[in-house]
gemmi code that builds the backbone of each chain (N, CA, C; Angstrom):
import gemmi

chains = {
    "A": [
        ("ALA", (97.655, 93.795, 89.610), (96.953, 93.472, 90.855), (97.056, 91.978, 91.123)),
        ("GLN", (97.063, 91.644, 92.385), (97.176, 90.250, 92.774), (96.088, 89.891, 93.775)),
        ("SER", (95.722, 88.639, 93.754), (94.741, 88.172, 94.729), (94.974, 86.697, 95.016)),
        ("VAL", (94.439, 86.269, 96.128), (94.569, 84.875, 96.540), (93.208, 84.370, 97.002)),
        ("THR", (92.880, 83.187, 96.568), (91.638, 82.552, 97.001), (91.968, 81.237, 97.687)),
        ("GLN", (91.525, 81.122, 98.910), (91.694, 79.868, 99.631), (90.321, 79.210, 99.739)),
        ("LEU", (90.193, 78.060, 99.124), (88.928, 77.343, 99.134), (88.772, 76.579, 100.437)),
        ("GLY", (87.684, 76.859, 101.113), (87.445, 76.185, 102.388), (88.024, 76.970, 103.542)),
        ("SER", (87.173, 77.607, 104.298), (87.666, 78.367, 105.452), (87.982, 77.434, 106.619)),
        ("HIS", (87.383, 76.245, 106.587), (87.635, 75.254, 107.623), (87.854, 73.890, 106.971)),
        ("VAL", (88.907, 73.232, 107.412), (89.188, 71.876, 106.951), (89.428, 71.007, 108.179)),
        ("SER", (88.800, 69.846, 108.179), (88.958, 68.929, 109.295), (89.472, 67.591, 108.791)),
        ("VAL", (90.525, 67.085, 109.413), (91.084, 65.796, 109.024), (91.335, 64.961, 110.279)),
        ("SER", (91.465, 63.688, 110.078), (91.822, 62.795, 111.182), (93.329, 62.764, 111.329)),
        ("GLU", (93.787, 62.531, 112.528), (95.221, 62.408, 112.743), (95.761, 61.262, 111.891)),
        ("GLY", (96.851, 61.536, 111.174), (97.427, 60.537, 110.296), (96.938, 60.618, 108.861)),
        ("ALA", (95.891, 61.371, 108.637), (95.332, 61.494, 107.284), (96.058, 62.577, 106.499)),
        ("LEU", (95.827, 62.553, 105.196), (96.420, 63.553, 104.301), (95.795, 64.928, 104.556)),
        ("VAL", (96.659, 65.924, 104.552), (96.195, 67.311, 104.653), (96.314, 67.946, 103.274)),
        ("LEU", (95.246, 68.577, 102.820), (95.258, 69.312, 101.556), (94.550, 70.632, 101.771)),
        ("LEU", (95.301, 71.715, 101.654), (94.728, 73.054, 101.766), (94.907, 73.732, 100.417)),
        ("ARG", (93.809, 74.232, 99.889), (93.827, 74.740, 98.522), (94.071, 76.248, 98.451)),
        ("CYS", (94.839, 76.619, 97.437), (95.144, 78.033, 97.213), (95.247, 78.274, 95.719)),
        ("ASN", (94.486, 79.236, 95.250), (94.593, 79.689, 93.870), (94.925, 81.175, 93.881)),
        ("TYR", (95.715, 81.577, 92.933), (96.148, 82.964, 92.923), (95.833, 83.607, 91.577)),
        ("SER", (95.882, 84.903, 91.600), (95.761, 85.693, 90.375), (96.860, 86.734, 90.403)),
        ("SER", (97.620, 86.794, 89.313), (98.711, 87.758, 89.267), (99.005, 88.127, 87.830)),
        ("SER", (99.222, 89.400, 87.590), (99.518, 89.871, 86.237), (101.004, 89.754, 85.922)),
        ("VAL", (101.777, 89.432, 86.923), (103.220, 89.258, 86.746), (103.610, 87.941, 87.416)),
        ("PRO", (104.782, 87.418, 87.095), (105.213, 86.184, 87.756), (105.149, 86.336, 89.269)),
        ("PRO", (104.530, 85.376, 89.918), (104.331, 85.510, 91.357), (105.390, 84.819, 92.192)),
        ("TYR", (105.545, 85.340, 93.383), (106.178, 84.573, 94.441), (105.024, 84.116, 95.336)),
        ("LEU", (105.081, 82.889, 95.796), (103.974, 82.326, 96.560), (104.464, 81.798, 97.904)),
        ("PHE", (103.629, 81.966, 98.898), (104.021, 81.630, 100.261), (102.865, 80.931, 100.991)),
        ("TRP", (103.235, 80.094, 101.935), (102.292, 79.575, 102.907), (102.819, 79.918, 104.300)),
        ("TYR", (101.910, 80.472, 105.108), (102.227, 80.802, 106.492), (101.267, 80.063, 107.411)),
        ("VAL", (101.734, 79.798, 108.627), (100.883, 79.202, 109.652), (100.799, 80.174, 110.830)),
        ("GLN", (99.610, 80.257, 111.403), (99.400, 81.124, 112.556), (98.719, 80.351, 113.670)),
        ("TYR", (99.366, 80.340, 114.824), (98.756, 79.748, 116.011), (98.032, 80.853, 116.772)),
        ("PRO", (97.080, 80.509, 117.608), (96.268, 81.529, 118.282), (97.091, 82.609, 118.961)),
        ("ASN", (96.705, 83.835, 118.707), (97.328, 85.011, 119.316), (98.827, 85.109, 119.047)),
        ("GLN", (99.228, 84.611, 117.911), (100.634, 84.709, 117.535), (100.763, 85.286, 116.140)),
        ("GLY", (101.982, 85.641, 115.793), (102.251, 86.120, 114.449), (102.287, 84.969, 113.467)),
        ("LEU", (102.788, 85.242, 112.292), (102.823, 84.239, 111.241), (104.205, 83.621, 111.112)),
        ("GLN", (104.214, 82.331, 110.874), (105.465, 81.615, 110.661), (105.479, 81.076, 109.241)),
        ("LEU", (106.572, 81.308, 108.547), (106.673, 80.839, 107.176), (106.826, 79.330, 107.124)),
        ("LEU", (105.962, 78.692, 106.351), (106.067, 77.249, 106.134), (106.957, 76.938, 104.937)),
        ("LEU", (106.702, 77.639, 103.850), (107.457, 77.425, 102.624), (107.169, 78.546, 101.645)),
        ("LYS", (107.990, 78.616, 100.611), (107.795, 79.639, 99.592), (108.242, 79.111, 98.239)),
        ("TYR", (107.618, 79.647, 97.217), (108.043, 79.391, 95.843), (108.497, 80.709, 95.229)),
        ("THR", (109.678, 80.690, 94.650), (110.144, 81.875, 93.934), (110.398, 81.502, 92.484)),
        ("THR", (111.435, 80.776, 92.229), (111.711, 80.285, 90.883), (112.250, 78.867, 91.000)),
        ("GLY", (112.417, 78.207, 89.856), (113.022, 76.885, 89.891), (112.024, 75.774, 90.130)),
        ("ALA", (112.402, 74.843, 90.938), (111.581, 73.656, 91.191), (110.186, 74.048, 91.652)),
        ("THR", (109.212, 73.434, 91.023), (107.827, 73.806, 91.326), (107.286, 73.093, 92.554)),
        ("LEU", (107.927, 72.017, 92.959), (107.528, 71.337, 94.191), (108.436, 71.847, 95.304)),
        ("VAL", (107.826, 72.478, 96.249), (108.593, 73.125, 97.310), (108.335, 72.406, 98.631)),
        ("LYS", (109.402, 72.100, 99.310), (109.275, 71.457, 100.621), (109.527, 72.478, 101.719)),
        ("GLY", (108.724, 72.381, 102.763), (108.858, 73.329, 103.854), (109.100, 72.642, 105.180)),
        ("ILE", (108.801, 73.379, 106.220), (109.015, 72.829, 107.554), (107.849, 71.945, 107.965)),
        ("ASN", (108.088, 71.149, 108.986), (107.044, 70.302, 109.574), (106.401, 69.333, 108.599)),
        ("GLY", (107.124, 68.958, 107.561), (106.625, 67.959, 106.627), (105.674, 68.462, 105.574)),
        ("PHE", (105.461, 69.769, 105.503), (104.574, 70.337, 104.499), (105.287, 70.539, 103.165)),
        ("GLU", (104.530, 70.479, 102.111), (105.041, 70.809, 100.797), (103.927, 71.406, 99.955)),
        ("ALA", (104.321, 72.094, 98.903), (103.342, 72.705, 98.012), (103.892, 72.663, 96.602)),
        ("GLU", (102.991, 72.589, 95.638), (103.395, 72.537, 94.244), (102.823, 73.717, 93.483)),
        ("PHE", (103.695, 74.440, 92.824), (103.279, 75.558, 91.989), (102.862, 75.013, 90.624)),
        ("LYS", (101.612, 75.250, 90.270), (101.101, 74.829, 88.970), (100.616, 76.070, 88.238)),
        ("LYS", (101.451, 76.525, 87.331), (101.139, 77.757, 86.620), (99.876, 77.622, 85.786)),
        ("SER", (99.717, 76.472, 85.134), (98.558, 76.282, 84.252), (97.251, 76.312, 85.033)),
        ("GLU", (97.323, 75.954, 86.294), (96.126, 75.943, 87.134), (96.089, 77.138, 88.081)),
        ("THR", (97.090, 77.964, 88.024), (97.266, 79.098, 88.964), (96.995, 78.649, 90.395)),
        ("SER", (97.636, 77.540, 90.751), (97.404, 76.991, 92.084), (98.710, 76.795, 92.829)),
        ("PHE", (98.578, 76.729, 94.140), (99.724, 76.493, 95.024), (99.186, 75.803, 96.267)),
        ("HIS", (98.681, 74.602, 96.086), (98.053, 73.868, 97.177), (99.082, 73.323, 98.161)),
        ("LEU", (98.719, 73.331, 99.408), (99.592, 72.864, 100.489), (99.183, 71.462, 100.909)),
        ("THR", (100.163, 70.574, 101.058), (99.853, 69.208, 101.454), (100.811, 68.723, 102.538)),
        ("LYS", (100.331, 67.721, 103.258), (101.153, 67.007, 104.219), (100.620, 65.586, 104.261)),
        ("PRO", (101.483, 64.609, 104.113), (101.003, 63.224, 103.994), (100.236, 62.723, 105.220)),
        ("SER", (100.679, 63.136, 106.400), (100.089, 62.596, 107.619), (99.914, 63.707, 108.659)),
        ("ALA", (98.690, 64.016, 108.965), (98.408, 65.110, 109.896), (98.748, 64.738, 111.325)),
        ("HIS", (99.203, 65.741, 112.040), (99.500, 65.582, 113.461), (98.662, 66.584, 114.227)),
        ("MET", (98.368, 66.246, 115.460), (97.543, 67.145, 116.276), (98.125, 68.553, 116.333)),
        ("SER", (99.430, 68.637, 116.347), (100.093, 69.946, 116.448), (99.954, 70.781, 115.179)),
        ("ASP", (99.421, 70.194, 114.117), (99.219, 70.941, 112.871), (97.967, 71.812, 112.920)),
        ("ALA", (97.144, 71.619, 113.926), (95.922, 72.409, 114.033), (96.274, 73.885, 114.200)),
        ("ALA", (95.851, 74.692, 113.252), (96.206, 76.118, 113.237), (95.493, 76.779, 112.072)),
        ("GLU", (95.751, 78.063, 111.896), (95.241, 78.805, 110.737), (96.358, 78.888, 109.708)),
        ("TYR", (96.009, 78.629, 108.460), (97.000, 78.645, 107.392), (96.631, 79.703, 106.366)),
        ("PHE", (97.631, 80.494, 106.005), (97.417, 81.562, 105.047), (98.311, 81.363, 103.825)),
        ("CYS", (97.707, 81.483, 102.679), (98.436, 81.514, 101.424), (98.633, 82.985, 101.053)),
        ("ALA", (99.772, 83.306, 100.471), (100.036, 84.701, 100.127), (100.806, 84.768, 98.819)),
        ("VAL", (100.658, 85.891, 98.146), (101.329, 86.109, 96.862), (101.984, 87.482, 96.868)),
        ("SER", (103.100, 87.567, 96.190), (103.719, 88.872, 95.977), (104.243, 88.926, 94.551)),
        ("ALA", (104.574, 90.113, 94.114), (105.030, 90.305, 92.741), (106.528, 90.116, 92.685)),
        ("ALA", (106.986, 89.248, 91.797), (108.403, 88.961, 91.714), (109.160, 90.028, 90.935)),
        ("LEU", (108.628, 90.463, 89.811), (109.386, 91.293, 88.905), (109.803, 92.627, 89.498)),
        ("THR", (108.966, 93.181, 90.353), (109.265, 94.492, 90.901), (110.182, 94.415, 92.098)),
        ("GLY", (110.599, 93.198, 92.423), (111.400, 93.054, 93.626), (110.535, 93.269, 94.848)),
        ("GLY", (109.256, 93.206, 94.611), (108.322, 93.456, 95.719), (107.988, 92.194, 96.468)),
        ("GLY", (108.972, 91.400, 96.689), (108.716, 90.158, 97.394), (108.268, 90.387, 98.805)),
        ("ASN", (108.230, 91.621, 99.206), (107.863, 91.906, 100.581), (106.396, 92.244, 100.752)),
        ("LYS", (105.790, 92.827, 99.745), (104.419, 93.264, 99.895), (103.510, 92.096, 99.554)),
        ("LEU", (102.965, 91.518, 100.576), (102.184, 90.309, 100.412), (100.694, 90.585, 100.381)),
        ("THR", (100.015, 89.844, 99.545), (98.556, 89.821, 99.560), (98.147, 88.458, 100.084)),
        ("PHE", (97.360, 88.466, 101.157), (96.998, 87.223, 101.831), (95.628, 86.730, 101.396)),
        ("GLY", (95.481, 85.421, 101.452), (94.166, 84.828, 101.335), (93.435, 84.967, 102.653)),
        ("THR", (92.200, 84.512, 102.669), (91.373, 84.673, 103.862), (91.652, 83.642, 104.942)),
        ("GLY", (92.505, 82.683, 104.627), (92.903, 81.727, 105.651), (92.054, 80.475, 105.679)),
        ("THR", (92.674, 79.384, 106.106), (91.964, 78.114, 106.302), (92.300, 77.597, 107.685)),
        ("GLN", (91.274, 77.373, 108.452), (91.457, 76.821, 109.791), (91.506, 75.303, 109.690)),
        ("LEU", (92.633, 74.725, 110.070), (92.794, 73.273, 110.024), (92.527, 72.680, 111.406)),
        ("LYS", (91.625, 71.733, 111.433), (91.315, 71.010, 112.661), (91.747, 69.569, 112.483)),
        ("VAL", (92.441, 69.042, 113.468), (92.907, 67.661, 113.414), (92.229, 66.881, 114.539)),
        ("GLU", (91.539, 65.841, 114.155), (90.779, 65.054, 115.122), (91.419, 63.697, 115.366)),
        ("LEU", (91.215, 63.186, 116.557), (91.754, 61.871, 116.889), (90.993, 60.768, 116.175)),
    ],
    "B": [
        ("GLY", (117.882, 82.331, 113.155), (117.148, 83.019, 112.119), (116.728, 84.402, 112.539)),
        ("ALA", (116.144, 85.122, 111.603), (115.694, 86.478, 111.866), (114.571, 86.498, 112.895)),
        ("VAL", (114.644, 87.467, 113.786), (113.640, 87.590, 114.841), (113.099, 89.009, 114.877)),
        ("VAL", (111.796, 89.102, 114.974), (111.125, 90.388, 115.120), (110.365, 90.383, 116.434)),
        ("SER", (110.637, 91.368, 117.237), (109.985, 91.485, 118.545), (108.925, 92.573, 118.483)),
        ("GLN", (107.748, 92.254, 118.962), (106.669, 93.220, 118.958), (106.184, 93.413, 120.392)),
        ("HIS", (105.989, 94.680, 120.755), (105.634, 94.974, 122.150), (104.684, 96.163, 122.226)),
        ("PRO", (103.657, 96.142, 123.031), (103.288, 95.054, 123.940), (102.502, 93.971, 123.204)),
        ("SER", (102.403, 92.808, 123.803), (101.635, 91.737, 123.184), (100.135, 91.951, 123.403)),
        ("ARG", (99.815, 92.568, 124.524), (98.415, 92.892, 124.801), (98.352, 94.262, 125.453)),
        ("VAL", (97.374, 95.030, 125.070), (97.184, 96.337, 125.699), (95.695, 96.649, 125.740)),
        ("ILE", (95.303, 97.152, 126.884), (93.922, 97.600, 127.073), (93.960, 99.077, 127.410)),
        ("CYS", (93.182, 99.861, 126.726), (93.200, 101.295, 126.987), (91.779, 101.855, 126.974)),
        ("LYS", (91.662, 103.045, 127.484), (90.371, 103.722, 127.496), (90.162, 104.460, 126.182)),
        ("SER", (88.938, 104.597, 125.826), (88.598, 105.320, 124.601), (89.116, 106.753, 124.682)),
        ("GLY", (89.729, 107.205, 123.616), (90.256, 108.559, 123.566), (91.740, 108.665, 123.839)),
        ("THR", (92.311, 107.619, 124.347), (93.758, 107.638, 124.625), (94.522, 107.119, 123.407)),
        ("SER", (95.829, 107.317, 123.439), (96.689, 106.849, 122.342), (97.547, 105.687, 122.811)),
        ("VAL", (97.815, 104.804, 121.909), (98.593, 103.598, 122.225), (99.709, 103.433, 121.214)),
        ("LYS", (100.902, 103.141, 121.717), (102.048, 102.930, 120.822), (102.456, 101.470, 120.843)),
        ("ILE", (102.661, 100.919, 119.672), (103.127, 99.540, 119.522), (104.487, 99.578, 118.835)),
        ("GLU", (105.430, 98.829, 119.401), (106.780, 98.815, 118.854), (107.072, 97.517, 118.111)),
        ("CYS", (107.848, 97.655, 117.081), (108.271, 96.501, 116.294), (109.776, 96.614, 116.084)),
        ("ARG", (110.502, 95.642, 116.581), (111.964, 95.680, 116.510), (112.515, 94.448, 115.804)),
        ("SER", (113.453, 94.689, 114.909), (114.193, 93.576, 114.324), (115.427, 93.368, 115.194)),
        ("LEU", (115.570, 92.169, 115.724), (116.586, 91.947, 116.754), (117.962, 91.605, 116.208)),
        ("ASP", (118.023, 90.944, 115.091), (119.324, 90.486, 114.614), (119.551, 90.797, 113.146)),
        ("PHE", (118.799, 91.748, 112.629), (119.034, 92.174, 111.259), (118.512, 93.594, 111.087)),
        ("GLN", (118.955, 94.238, 110.051), (118.502, 95.592, 109.773), (117.317, 95.530, 108.813)),
        ("ALA", (116.240, 96.125, 109.228), (115.002, 96.081, 108.460), (114.807, 97.392, 107.706)),
        ("THR", (115.082, 97.362, 106.429), (114.878, 98.572, 105.635), (113.400, 98.866, 105.441)),
        ("THR", (112.613, 97.824, 105.455), (111.176, 97.983, 105.253), (110.416, 97.204, 106.309)),
        ("MET", (109.429, 97.859, 106.860), (108.546, 97.190, 107.806), (107.110, 97.395, 107.361)),
        ("PHE", (106.303, 96.411, 107.650), (104.902, 96.442, 107.261), (104.028, 96.296, 108.497)),
        ("TRP", (102.922, 96.991, 108.476), (101.951, 96.877, 109.568), (100.647, 96.318, 109.018)),
        ("TYR", (100.170, 95.271, 109.683), (98.933, 94.621, 109.297), (97.933, 94.707, 110.440)),
        ("ARG", (96.692, 94.602, 110.049), (95.612, 94.537, 111.026), (94.813, 93.278, 110.723)),
        ("GLN", (94.477, 92.572, 111.772), (93.740, 91.332, 111.595), (92.518, 91.326, 112.499)),
        ("PHE", (91.352, 91.246, 111.888), (90.117, 91.124, 112.642), (89.894, 89.654, 112.980)),
        ("PRO", (89.100, 89.394, 114.019), (88.889, 88.002, 114.445), (88.488, 87.088, 113.295)),
        ("LYS", (89.196, 85.997, 113.186), (88.910, 84.957, 112.196), (88.937, 85.499, 110.754)),
        ("GLN", (89.746, 86.506, 110.544), (89.896, 87.042, 109.192), (91.366, 87.112, 108.804)),
        ("SER", (91.588, 87.499, 107.593), (92.954, 87.556, 107.091), (93.652, 88.833, 107.536)),
        ("LEU", (94.906, 88.932, 107.170), (95.676, 90.125, 107.480), (95.463, 91.167, 106.399)),
        ("MET", (95.194, 92.375, 106.833), (95.023, 93.478, 105.907), (96.191, 94.429, 106.073)),
        ("LEU", (96.900, 94.678, 104.996), (98.034, 95.580, 105.053), (97.549, 96.996, 105.311)),
        ("MET", (98.132, 97.624, 106.322), (97.766, 99.002, 106.648), (98.728, 99.987, 105.982)),
        ("ALA", (100.019, 99.681, 106.146), (101.017, 100.633, 105.647), (102.365, 99.963, 105.526)),
        ("THR", (103.179, 100.584, 104.703), (104.551, 100.158, 104.496), (105.455, 101.286, 104.952)),
        ("SER", (106.414, 100.962, 105.784), (107.319, 102.019, 106.246), (108.755, 101.689, 105.874)),
        ("ASN", (109.423, 102.687, 105.361), (110.826, 102.575, 105.028), (111.628, 103.475, 105.945)),
        ("GLU", (112.749, 102.997, 106.378), (113.569, 103.725, 107.326), (113.893, 105.115, 106.811)),
        ("GLY", (113.587, 106.090, 107.631), (113.931, 107.463, 107.315), (112.991, 108.187, 106.388)),
        ("SER", (111.908, 107.550, 106.004), (110.957, 108.228, 105.125), (109.534, 108.026, 105.622)),
        ("LYS", (108.627, 108.754, 105.018), (107.224, 108.642, 105.438), (106.636, 107.307, 105.024)),
        ("ALA", (105.715, 106.846, 105.835), (105.070, 105.578, 105.530), (104.104, 105.732, 104.360)),
        ("THR", (103.925, 104.657, 103.653), (102.952, 104.612, 102.567), (101.740, 103.841, 103.056)),
        ("TYR", (100.606, 104.525, 103.086), (99.398, 103.921, 103.637), (98.543, 103.304, 102.532)),
        ("GLU", (97.904, 102.219, 102.872), (96.964, 101.592, 101.946), (95.678, 102.411, 101.898)),
        ("GLN", (94.973, 102.225, 100.817), (93.726, 102.964, 100.639), (92.758, 102.653, 101.776)),
        ("GLY", (92.181, 103.697, 102.303), (91.197, 103.525, 103.363), (91.769, 103.563, 104.763)),
        ("VAL", (93.074, 103.608, 104.898), (93.706, 103.672, 106.218), (94.007, 105.129, 106.546)),
        ("GLU", (93.513, 105.584, 107.680), (93.695, 106.980, 108.069), (95.100, 107.207, 108.606)),
        ("LYS", (95.879, 107.980, 107.898), (97.259, 108.214, 108.320), (97.353, 109.047, 109.590)),
        ("ASP", (96.355, 109.873, 109.829), (96.378, 110.672, 111.059), (95.931, 109.860, 112.265)),
        ("LYS", (95.270, 108.776, 111.991), (94.783, 107.901, 113.046), (95.849, 106.885, 113.444)),
        ("PHE", (96.524, 106.387, 112.443), (97.548, 105.361, 112.652), (98.899, 105.946, 112.232)),
        ("LEU", (99.606, 106.477, 113.225), (100.879, 107.134, 112.958), (101.998, 106.104, 112.967)),
        ("ILE", (102.761, 106.088, 111.912), (103.853, 105.128, 111.794), (105.169, 105.877, 111.684)),
        ("ASN", (106.117, 105.445, 112.503), (107.446, 106.032, 112.499), (108.477, 104.933, 112.350)),
        ("HIS", (109.407, 105.135, 111.447), (110.467, 104.131, 111.213), (111.800, 104.873, 111.289)),
        ("ALA", (112.162, 105.224, 112.509), (113.290, 106.121, 112.719), (114.646, 105.446, 112.590)),
        ("SER", (114.683, 104.143, 112.727), (115.971, 103.454, 112.629), (115.774, 102.149, 111.873)),
        ("LEU", (116.877, 101.510, 111.565), (116.813, 100.269, 110.798), (116.352, 99.072, 111.615)),
        ("THR", (116.118, 99.293, 112.890), (115.682, 98.181, 113.727), (114.380, 98.465, 114.469)),
        ("LEU", (113.794, 99.624, 114.257), (112.601, 99.967, 115.032), (111.584, 100.716, 114.196)),
        ("SER", (110.357, 100.228, 114.259), (109.219, 100.945, 113.699), (108.126, 100.952, 114.761)),
        ("THR", (107.403, 102.061, 114.832), (106.322, 102.159, 115.813), (105.014, 102.524, 115.127)),
        ("LEU", (103.950, 101.972, 115.673), (102.594, 102.294, 115.238), (101.873, 102.907, 116.421)),
        ("THR", (101.400, 104.117, 116.254), (100.636, 104.770, 117.315), (99.194, 104.918, 116.874)),
        ("VAL", (98.309, 104.345, 117.639), (96.876, 104.492, 117.399), (96.422, 105.685, 118.218)),
        ("THR", (96.081, 106.750, 117.534), (95.735, 107.986, 118.228), (94.234, 108.056, 118.507)),
        ("SER", (93.909, 108.614, 119.671), (92.514, 108.767, 120.070), (91.733, 107.484, 119.765)),
        ("ALA", (92.182, 106.435, 120.403), (91.628, 105.102, 120.095), (90.154, 105.004, 120.479)),
        ("HIS", (89.417, 104.263, 119.680), (88.015, 103.990, 119.944), (87.776, 102.489, 119.876)),
        ("PRO", (86.676, 102.020, 120.424), (86.430, 100.569, 120.443), (86.559, 99.892, 119.084)),
        ("GLU", (86.211, 100.593, 118.020), (86.321, 99.974, 116.692), (87.771, 99.781, 116.246)),
        ("ASP", (88.706, 100.386, 116.993), (90.123, 100.174, 116.678), (90.655, 98.903, 117.333)),
        ("SER", (89.838, 98.300, 118.181), (90.249, 97.049, 118.819), (90.526, 96.008, 117.740)),
        ("SER", (91.699, 95.413, 117.807), (92.097, 94.478, 116.762), (93.434, 93.850, 117.134)),
        ("PHE", (93.882, 92.963, 116.285), (95.206, 92.343, 116.422), (96.087, 93.006, 115.373)),
        ("TYR", (97.145, 93.646, 115.836), (98.049, 94.349, 114.937), (99.355, 93.559, 114.845)),
        ("ILE", (99.787, 93.313, 113.632), (100.984, 92.513, 113.399), (101.949, 93.292, 112.523)),
        ("CYS", (103.207, 93.293, 112.922), (104.215, 93.927, 112.088), (105.069, 92.849, 111.432)),
        ("SER", (105.711, 93.216, 110.365), (106.666, 92.328, 109.729), (107.818, 93.160, 109.196)),
        ("ALA", (108.946, 92.527, 109.044), (110.139, 93.249, 108.631), (110.873, 92.491, 107.547)),
        ("ALA", (111.436, 93.250, 106.638), (112.236, 92.683, 105.561), (113.641, 93.250, 105.670)),
        ("GLY", (114.622, 92.368, 105.538), (115.994, 92.811, 105.667), (116.499, 93.464, 104.397)),
        ("SER", (117.618, 94.134, 104.502), (118.238, 94.771, 103.346), (119.068, 93.746, 102.596)),
        ("GLY", (119.299, 94.013, 101.313), (120.100, 93.116, 100.500), (119.367, 91.837, 100.183)),
        ("GLY", (120.084, 90.858, 99.662), (119.450, 89.578, 99.367), (118.692, 89.602, 98.055)),
        ("SER", (117.964, 88.562, 97.783), (117.220, 88.438, 96.537), (115.941, 89.255, 96.574)),
        ("GLY", (115.315, 89.355, 95.388), (114.059, 90.089, 95.337), (112.960, 89.382, 96.082)),
        ("ALA", (113.161, 88.144, 96.389), (112.145, 87.396, 97.121), (112.455, 87.413, 98.595)),
        ("ASN", (112.657, 88.605, 99.132), (112.949, 88.697, 100.560), (111.824, 88.070, 101.364)),
        ("VAL", (112.195, 87.356, 102.385), (111.203, 86.720, 103.231), (110.899, 87.628, 104.397)),
        ("LEU", (109.635, 87.822, 104.620), (109.217, 88.632, 105.747), (109.309, 87.846, 107.033)),
        ("THR", (109.726, 88.519, 108.085), (109.689, 87.946, 109.419), (108.626, 88.696, 110.194)),
        ("PHE", (107.718, 87.946, 110.783), (106.591, 88.562, 111.457), (106.814, 88.632, 112.960)),
        ("GLY", (106.292, 89.695, 113.549), (106.230, 89.772, 114.994), (105.092, 88.904, 115.494)),
        ("ALA", (105.015, 88.766, 116.805), (104.000, 87.894, 117.404), (102.647, 88.581, 117.527)),
        ("GLY", (102.593, 89.852, 117.191), (101.314, 90.547, 117.208), (101.030, 91.259, 118.513)),
        ("SER", (100.155, 92.256, 118.420), (99.731, 93.025, 119.600), (98.216, 93.112, 119.576)),
        ("ARG", (97.617, 92.628, 120.644), (96.154, 92.683, 120.702), (95.737, 93.930, 121.452)),
        ("LEU", (95.065, 94.812, 120.750), (94.596, 96.065, 121.335), (93.109, 95.962, 121.643)),
        ("THR", (92.770, 96.278, 122.879), (91.368, 96.338, 123.283), (91.093, 97.736, 123.804)),
        ("VAL", (90.152, 98.399, 123.173), (89.792, 99.757, 123.577), (88.437, 99.705, 124.265)),
        ("LEU", (88.408, 100.163, 125.492), (87.173, 100.083, 126.278), (86.295, 101.324, 126.076)),
    ],
}
model = gemmi.Model(1)
for chain_id, residues in chains.items():
    chain = gemmi.Chain(chain_id)
    for i, (resn, *xyz) in enumerate(residues, 1):
        res = gemmi.Residue()
        res.name, res.seqid = resn, gemmi.SeqId(i, " ")
        for name, pos in zip(("N", "CA", "C"), xyz):
            atom = gemmi.Atom()
            atom.name, atom.element = name, gemmi.Element(name[0])
            atom.pos, atom.b_iso = gemmi.Position(*pos), 0.0
            res.add_atom(atom)
        chain.add_residue(res)
    model.add_chain(chain)
structure = gemmi.Structure()
structure.add_model(model)
structure.setup_entities()
């Protein structure tokens, strides 16, 4: 069984400030980890993913995340927030070993607000 | 990149009627499609997994007779909400995974369909 916990349902930052969205996972098998962004009334867009290899993963729009197995974490960061980053962010996990990279378990989401 | 088209984006229907939502992969063959339901300000809940040419696999608690899923071709899956009631009002999102590739297939999501049942 797998689960994802996103700490903080709402995060507010100033434009230009560091963005940190937290994600912890639980998985009985090696996980694949994902971050998605959702704008209002739209589907999900993949920001980045971790499968194997380098634990620091770079994604689109300047976001990156680091897989820390010892901490079971996959926090999302961006050095400088932009107004256009305001959206809902979802962390997700899937099971790697079964080839089930498709069946995702989502966290509850974090709403990012960017203020001037 | 891969594109998934979902239609309609918004639909309003009367209680007791049925509504069909289509999910199409436009530039790739989707062996597997997933249907999610999202309540306001909540996460996505997987409803069912559909594989082309076979019956859908429903998650626990999802009524298969209520939410009919058909995946008749490698580019089209449909979700039909039968005898819709106001509590079925929600945002429904499909996603598709292509054939082949690594075990870490990346899902491509549709833009979602907002169903409002009056």
